[in-house]
Every structure is written in C-alpha cells, then in structure tokens.
ZABA-292113 format. One record per residue (C-alpha): residue number from 1; residue in three letters; y, z, x. Coordinates in Angstrom, 1 decimal, always signed. Layout:
+-----+-----+--------+--------+--------+
!   i !  aa !      v !      w !      u !
+-----+-----+--------+--------+--------+
! NUM ! ALA !      Y !      Z !      X !
...
+-----+-----+--------+--------+--------+
# end
This chain:
+-----+-----+--------+--------+--------+
!   i !  aa !      v !      w !      u !
+-----+-----+--------+--------+--------+
!   1 ! MET !   +7.0 !  +12.0 !  +16.1 !
!   2 ! ILE !   +5.3 !  +12.8 !  +12.8 !
!   3 ! LYS !   +2.5 !  +10.5 !  +11.5 !
!   4 ! ILE !   +0.7 !  +10.6 !   +8.0 !
!   5 ! LEU !   -1.8 !   +8.2 !   +6.8 !
!   6 ! TYR !   -2.0 !   +8.0 !   +2.9 !
!   7 ! VAL !   -5.0 !   +6.7 !   +1.2 !
!   8 ! LEU !   -5.0 !   +6.2 !   -2.5 !
!   9 ! GLY !   -6.7 !   +8.4 !   -4.6 !
!  10 ! MET !   -6.9 !  +11.2 !   -2.1 !
!  11 ! SER !   -4.8 !  +14.4 !   -1.8 !
!  12 ! LEU !   -4.0 !  +15.8 !   +1.7 !
!  13 ! VAL !   -3.2 !  +19.1 !   +2.4 !
!  14 ! LEU !   -0.9 !  +17.9 !   +6.6 !
!  15 ! SER !   -1.2 !  +20.3 !   +9.2 !
!  16 ! ILE !   +1.8 !  +19.6 !  +12.0 !
!  17 ! LEU !   +2.5 !  +20.6 !  +15.0 !
!  18 ! ILE !   +6.2 !  +21.6 !  +16.3 !
!  19 ! GLY !   +6.2 !  +22.9 !  +19.3 !
!  20 ! SER !   +4.3 !  +25.7 !  +19.3 !
!  21 ! VAL !   +4.8 !  +26.1 !  +16.1 !
!  22 ! GLN !   +2.3 !  +25.0 !  +12.8 !
!  23 ! VAL !   +3.6 !  +24.1 !   +9.5 !
!  24 ! SER !   +1.8 !  +22.8 !   +6.9 !
!  25 ! ALA !   +2.9 !  +20.5 !   +3.9 !
!  26 ! LYS !   +1.3 !  +19.5 !   +0.3 !
!  27 ! GLU !   +0.7 !  +16.0 !   -0.8 !
!  28 ! ASN !   +1.3 !  +16.1 !   -4.3 !
!  29 ! ILE !   -0.1 !  +12.7 !   -5.5 !
!  30 ! PHE !   +0.3 !  +11.8 !   -9.4 !
!  31 ! SER !   -0.5 !   +7.9 !  -11.4 !
!  32 ! THR !   +0.9 !   +5.9 !  -13.9 !
!  33 ! LYS !   -0.2 !   +3.4 !  -16.1 !
!  34 ! ASP !   +0.8 !   +1.1 !  -13.0 !
!  35 ! LYS !   +2.4 !   +3.5 !  -10.3 !
!  36 ! GLU !   +0.3 !   +5.2 !   -7.5 !
!  37 ! VAL !   +3.3 !   +8.1 !   -5.7 !
!  38 ! TYR !   +2.9 !  +10.5 !   -3.5 !
!  39 ! VAL !   +5.4 !  +13.3 !   -3.2 !
!  40 ! GLU !   +6.0 !  +15.4 !   -0.7 !
!  41 ! ASN !   +8.1 !  +18.6 !   +0.6 !
!  42 ! ASN !   +8.6 !  +18.4 !   +5.0 !
!  43 ! GLN !   +9.1 !  +21.1 !   +7.4 !
!  44 ! TYR !  +12.5 !  +21.9 !   +6.2 !
!  45 ! GLY !  +12.1 !  +21.3 !   +2.0 !
!  46 ! GLU !  +13.3 !  +18.2 !   +2.0 !
!  47 ! ILE !  +11.7 !  +15.7 !   -0.9 !
!  48 ! ILE !   +9.9 !  +12.7 !   +1.0 !
!  49 ! GLN !   +8.5 !  +10.0 !   -1.9 !
!  50 ! THR !   +6.4 !   +7.0 !   -1.1 !
!  51 ! GLU !   +5.5 !   +4.9 !   -4.4 !
!  52 ! ILE !   +3.1 !   +1.5 !   -4.6 !
!  53 ! ASP !   +4.3 !   +0.5 !   -8.2 !
!  54 ! TYR !   +1.8 !   -2.6 !   -9.8 !
!  55 ! SER !   +4.5 !   -3.1 !  -12.9 !
!  56 ! ASN !   +5.6 !   -6.2 !  -11.9 !
!  57 ! ALA !   +2.4 !   -7.4 !   -9.9 !
!  58 ! ASN !   +0.6 !  -10.3 !  -11.3 !
!  59 ! ILE !   -2.9 !   -9.6 !  -10.7 !
!  60 ! GLU !   -5.9 !  -11.9 !  -11.2 !
!  61 ! THR !   -8.8 !  -12.5 !  -10.5 !
!  62 ! ALA !  -10.2 !  -15.0 !   -7.6 !
!  63 ! GLU !  -11.9 !  -16.7 !  -11.0 !
!  64 ! GLY !   -8.2 !  -17.0 !  -12.6 !
!  65 ! ALA !   -8.8 !  -13.7 !  -14.6 !
!  66 ! LYS !   -5.4 !  -12.2 !  -15.7 !
!  67 ! VAL !   -6.3 !   -8.3 !  -15.7 !
!  68 ! THR !   -4.1 !   -5.7 !  -16.2 !
!  69 ! TYR !   -3.8 !   -3.2 !  -13.1 !
!  70 ! SER !   -5.7 !   -0.7 !  -14.6 !
!  71 ! GLU !   -8.6 !   -3.1 !  -15.2 !
!  72 ! ALA !   -8.3 !   -4.4 !  -11.3 !
!  73 ! LYS !   -8.3 !   -0.6 !   -9.8 !
!  74 ! GLU !  -11.4 !   -0.1 !  -12.3 !
!  75 ! ILE !  -13.4 !   -3.2 !  -11.1 !
!  76 ! SER !  -12.4 !   -2.2 !   -7.1 !
!  77 ! GLU !  -14.4 !   +1.1 !   -7.7 !
!  78 ! ALA !  -17.2 !   -0.4 !   -8.9 !
!  79 ! SER !  -17.5 !   -3.0 !   -5.9 !
!  80 ! GLN !  -17.3 !   -0.2 !   -3.5 !
!  81 ! SER !  -19.8 !   +1.4 !   -5.4 !
!  82 ! ASN !  -21.8 !   -2.1 !   -5.2 !
!  83 ! THR !  -21.4 !   -1.7 !   -9.3 !
!  84 ! ARG !  -19.4 !   -4.2 !  -10.4 !
!  85 ! PRO !  -18.9 !   -4.9 !  -13.4 !
!  86 ! LEU !  -18.7 !   -8.2 !  -16.1 !
!  87 ! LEU !  -15.6 !   -9.9 !  -16.8 !
!  88 ! LYS !  -15.3 !  -11.2 !  -20.2 !
!  89 ! LYS !  -13.0 !  -14.6 !  -19.8 !
!  90 ! SER !  -11.8 !  -16.9 !  -22.5 !
!  91 ! SER !  -12.2 !  -20.8 !  -22.0 !
!  92 ! LYS !  -11.2 !  -23.6 !  -24.8 !
!  93 ! THR !  -14.7 !  -25.2 !  -24.5 !
!  94 ! THR !  -16.8 !  -22.8 !  -24.7 !
!  95 ! GLY !  -15.5 !  -19.9 !  -25.6 !
!  96 ! THR !  -15.8 !  -17.0 !  -23.9 !
!  97 ! LYS !  -18.0 !  -16.3 !  -20.6 !
!  98 ! THR !  -19.2 !  -13.4 !  -18.5 !
!  99 ! VAL !  -18.5 !  -13.4 !  -15.1 !
! 100 ! ILE !  -18.7 !  -11.4 !  -11.6 !
! 101 ! PRO !  -15.4 !  -11.1 !  -10.4 !
! 102 ! GLY !  -15.5 !  -12.3 !   -6.4 !
! 103 ! GLY !  -12.3 !  -10.6 !   -5.3 !
! 104 ! MET !   -8.9 !   -9.6 !   -7.2 !
! 105 ! ILE !   -5.5 !  -11.3 !   -6.2 !
! 106 ! TYR !   -2.1 !   -9.4 !   -6.4 !
! 107 ! LYS !   +1.2 !  -11.1 !   -6.3 !
! 108 ! GLY !   +4.5 !   -9.2 !   -6.5 !
! 109 ! VAL !   +2.9 !   -5.2 !   -5.3 !
! 110 ! THR !   +6.3 !   -3.5 !   -4.7 !
! 111 ! VAL !   +6.4 !   -0.5 !   -1.4 !
! 112 ! LYS !   +9.1 !   +1.8 !   -2.0 !
! 113 ! GLN !   +9.9 !   +4.9 !   +0.5 !
! 114 ! ASN !  +12.9 !   +7.4 !   +0.0 !
! 115 ! PHE !  +13.8 !  +10.0 !   +2.5 !
! 116 ! SER !  +17.3 !  +12.1 !   +3.3 !
! 117 ! GLY !  +19.3 !   +9.3 !   +4.9 !
! 118 ! TYR !  +17.5 !   +5.8 !   +3.7 !
! 119 ! SER !  +15.5 !   +4.7 !   +1.2 !
! 120 ! PHE !  +13.8 !   +1.1 !   +1.1 !
! 121 ! SER !  +12.1 !   -1.1 !   -0.7 !
! 122 ! TYR !   +9.8 !   -4.4 !   +0.0 !
! 123 ! LYS !   +7.3 !   -6.9 !   -2.4 !
! 124 ! ALA !   +3.4 !   -7.9 !   -0.3 !
! 125 ! ASP !   +0.8 !  -10.3 !   -1.6 !
! 126 ! TYR !   -2.5 !   -9.6 !   -0.9 !
! 127 ! THR !   -6.1 !   -9.7 !   -0.9 !
! 128 ! THR !   -9.4 !   -8.4 !   -1.4 !
! 129 ! ILE !  -12.7 !  -10.0 !   -1.8 !
! 130 ! TYR !  -15.8 !   -8.2 !   -2.7 !
! 131 ! GLY !  -19.4 !   -8.2 !   -1.0 !
! 132 ! LYS !  -19.5 !  -10.7 !   +1.9 !
! 133 ! ILE !  -17.6 !  -10.2 !   +4.9 !
! 134 ! GLU !  -17.3 !  -11.8 !   +7.3 !
! 135 ! TRP !  -14.7 !  -10.6 !   +9.4 !
! 136 ! GLY !  -11.4 !  -12.8 !  +10.1 !
! 137 ! SER !  -12.5 !  -15.2 !   +7.9 !
! 138 ! LYS !  -11.8 !  -16.2 !   +3.9 !
! 139 ! TYR !  -14.2 !  -13.8 !   +2.8 !
! 140 ! ALA !  -12.2 !  -11.0 !   +4.5 !
! 141 ! ASP !   -9.5 !   -9.0 !   +3.0 !
! 142 ! ARG !   -6.1 !   -9.7 !   +3.5 !
! 143 ! LEU !   -2.5 !   -9.4 !   +3.3 !
! 144 ! ASP !   -1.2 !  -13.1 !   +2.4 !
! 145 ! ARG !   +2.6 !  -11.9 !   +2.7 !
! 146 ! ILE !   +5.7 !  -10.0 !   +3.0 !
! 147 ! TYR !   +9.0 !  -10.9 !   +1.4 !
! 148 ! GLY !  +11.9 !   -9.2 !   -0.4 !
! 149 ! ILE !  +13.3 !   -6.4 !   +1.5 !
! 150 ! ASN !  +15.8 !   -3.9 !   +0.5 !
! 151 ! TYR !  +17.4 !   -1.2 !   +1.8 !
! 152 ! SER !  +20.5 !   +1.5 !   +2.0 !
! 153 ! THR !  +21.3 !   +3.9 !   +4.6 !
! 154 ! ASN !  +23.8 !   +6.6 !   +4.3 !
! 155 ! ASN !  +24.8 !   +6.1 !   +8.9 !
! 156 ! GLY !  +23.8 !   +3.0 !   +9.0 !
! 157 ! GLY !  +20.5 !   +1.0 !  +10.9 !
! 158 ! SER !  +18.1 !   -1.9 !  +11.4 !
! 159 ! ILE !  +15.2 !   -3.5 !  +10.7 !
! 160 ! LEU !  +13.2 !   -4.3 !  +14.3 !
! 161 ! SER !  +10.1 !   -5.8 !  +12.6 !
! 162 ! LYS !   +8.6 !   -7.0 !   +9.5 !
! 163 ! GLY !   +6.6 !   -9.0 !   +7.5 !
! 164 ! VAL !   +2.4 !  -10.0 !   +7.9 !
! 165 ! PHE !   +1.0 !   -7.9 !  +11.5 !
! 166 ! ARG !   -2.2 !   -8.8 !  +10.5 !
! 167 ! LYS !   -3.2 !  -10.9 !   +8.2 !
! 168 ! ASN !   -6.9 !  -10.6 !   +8.1 !
! 169 ! GLU !   -8.7 !   -7.4 !   +8.5 !
! 170 ! LYS !  -11.4 !   -7.0 !  +11.0 !
! 171 ! SER !  -14.3 !   -4.7 !  +12.2 !
! 172 ! GLY !  -12.8 !   -1.6 !  +12.8 !
! 173 ! TYR !   -8.8 !   -3.0 !  +11.9 !
! 174 ! SER !   -7.2 !   -3.4 !   +8.3 !
! 175 ! ALA !   -4.9 !   -5.8 !   +7.8 !
! 176 ! TYR !   -1.7 !   -5.1 !   +8.0 !
! 177 ! GLY !   +2.3 !   -5.4 !   +7.5 !
! 178 ! GLY !   +5.4 !   -3.6 !   +6.6 !
! 179 ! VAL !   +8.7 !   -2.8 !   +7.7 !
! 180 ! LYS !  +10.0 !   -0.8 !  +11.3 !
! 181 ! MET !  +13.4 !   +0.3 !  +11.0 !
! 182 ! VAL !  +15.7 !   +2.1 !  +13.5 !
! 183 ! ILE !  +18.2 !   +4.6 !  +11.3 !
! 184 ! ASN !  +21.5 !   +6.6 !  +12.5 !
! 185 ! ASN !  +22.1 !   +9.9 !  +11.6 !
! 186 ! THR !  +24.4 !  +12.3 !  +11.8 !
! 187 ! SER !  +24.5 !  +13.7 !  +15.1 !
! 188 ! GLY !  +25.5 !   +9.9 !  +16.6 !
! 189 ! GLY !  +22.0 !   +9.6 !  +17.6 !
! 190 ! ASN !  +19.1 !   +7.5 !  +16.1 !
! 191 ! TYR !  +15.4 !   +7.8 !  +14.5 !
! 192 ! THR !  +12.8 !   +5.4 !  +14.2 !
! 193 ! ILE !  +10.8 !   +5.1 !  +10.9 !
! 194 ! TYR !   +8.1 !   +2.4 !   +9.6 !
! 195 ! ASN !   +6.3 !   +1.9 !   +6.3 !
! 196 ! TYR !   +3.0 !   -0.3 !   +6.5 !
! 197 ! ILE !   +0.7 !   -1.7 !   +3.6 !
! 198 ! ARG !   -2.6 !   -2.2 !   +4.8 !
! 199 ! VAL !   -5.6 !   -3.7 !   +3.4 !
! 200 ! GLY !   -9.1 !   -3.7 !   +4.8 !
! 201 ! LYS !  -13.0 !   -3.1 !   +3.0 !
! 202 ! ASP !  -11.5 !   -3.3 !   -1.0 !
! 203 ! LYS !   -9.2 !   -0.5 !   -0.6 !
! 204 ! VAL !   -5.2 !   -1.0 !   +0.2 !
! 205 ! TRP !   -3.2 !   +2.6 !   +1.5 !
! 206 ! LEU !   +0.0 !   +3.3 !   +3.5 !
! 207 ! ASP !   +0.6 !   +3.9 !   +6.7 !
! 208 ! TYR !   +4.3 !   +5.4 !   +7.3 !
! 209 ! VAL !   +6.3 !   +7.6 !   +9.5 !
! 210 ! TYR !   +9.3 !   +9.0 !   +7.8 !
! 211 ! ASN !  +11.4 !  +10.0 !  +10.6 !
! 212 ! SER !  +10.3 !  +10.0 !  +14.5 !
+-----+-----+--------+--------+--------+
# end
C-alpha cells in the first residue's frame, strides 16, 4: 500500500519502498487564485492529480463578513502566527467597523482526484476556529458536511464509505471525512482508494491513497 499525506503549501519528495526497490516521486504543487493543485508522477510515470477548489465556495468569517479565498488564506496564516489582521466590515447604521475574525466558515469546497482508471470529486463544508481551543467542543475546528459525490471508473467500482468520520478535532486528532472506494482493474481484481479532507489547528489538508 502506498500512502501519501499532503499539507497545503508544502512541497515534498516522497520515498516509497516497493519490495526491496526504493523509488522517489517529486510532488509539484501550484496554486491559482482559487485552487491548490497537487501533481505527481507515480513509480510507473502515471500522473496523479489532486485538487482543492475554492472557486465556487462561499467563505465568510464567523462574524458574517464575506471574504475571498485569498483573504481567508491570509487570515488563516496570520492566525497561526498569532498576528491576526483586522477586517473591515460594512454596516448600514455605523458605517465601517473593525472586527477581529474569530474563525472562518467554508461551504461548497470541492475536492477532486484523478488517476489512471478513475476520477471522483466531492464537496465539503468546514469551519476553522481561531485562538481558543477546547478539544471536541464548539471552539474546535470541525468538518460540517461531505456531499455532492461524483465518480467515474474505466472498469467499474463502488463506494465503500463516505461522509464525515470525525466531526470535531480533538487533542492529537483532526476532524476528517471524505470517500473510500473499491476500484476494479483490468485483470479482474480490484484495489482500494480513499481521499479524506482533514481539518485541525486552523489548517486543511488532504490525506489519500490512490492505488493500494
């Protein structure tokens, strides 16, 4: 089984032991305005692409101020260094007031995975809470919902499990959920894959197996 763990914004060189032969795969990460995309060649040269797409997501602070993905990312990174910026929030009665965002709510974030023989996507709603942490409580980061699952395969397959598997982050454990599938191969056998989105410590990342 080959297991890959990706964290947003990091570039990794993966060392994989297959039998007694070690091979390496370079992970290339690039960002567009609203996407985090991960592209890699596996040991046979096939392309694996995994993506978190925010382009159609609805993002707002816990106080109700709508923000762009770029703004949300900046606030999240600042919160992790304890230098959270102030937001300008318009009000009909008081004009513009300054607020300190206590968290960020993401709705309709799309996770995509493409590999030889299959592709699938799903949507996730999640919430990050900045500052105070009470594990497993309303003050913890959480994964609110997994939905809108779509997939296609060359030789058939089915979903083994789906949804939110841990709603709230806990001490040492992230909130997580997603999709686990069995995929049929050309030789009449099958293999298991999964793609989980994880939320914890004000961060979001993908944890997946693409062919095991």
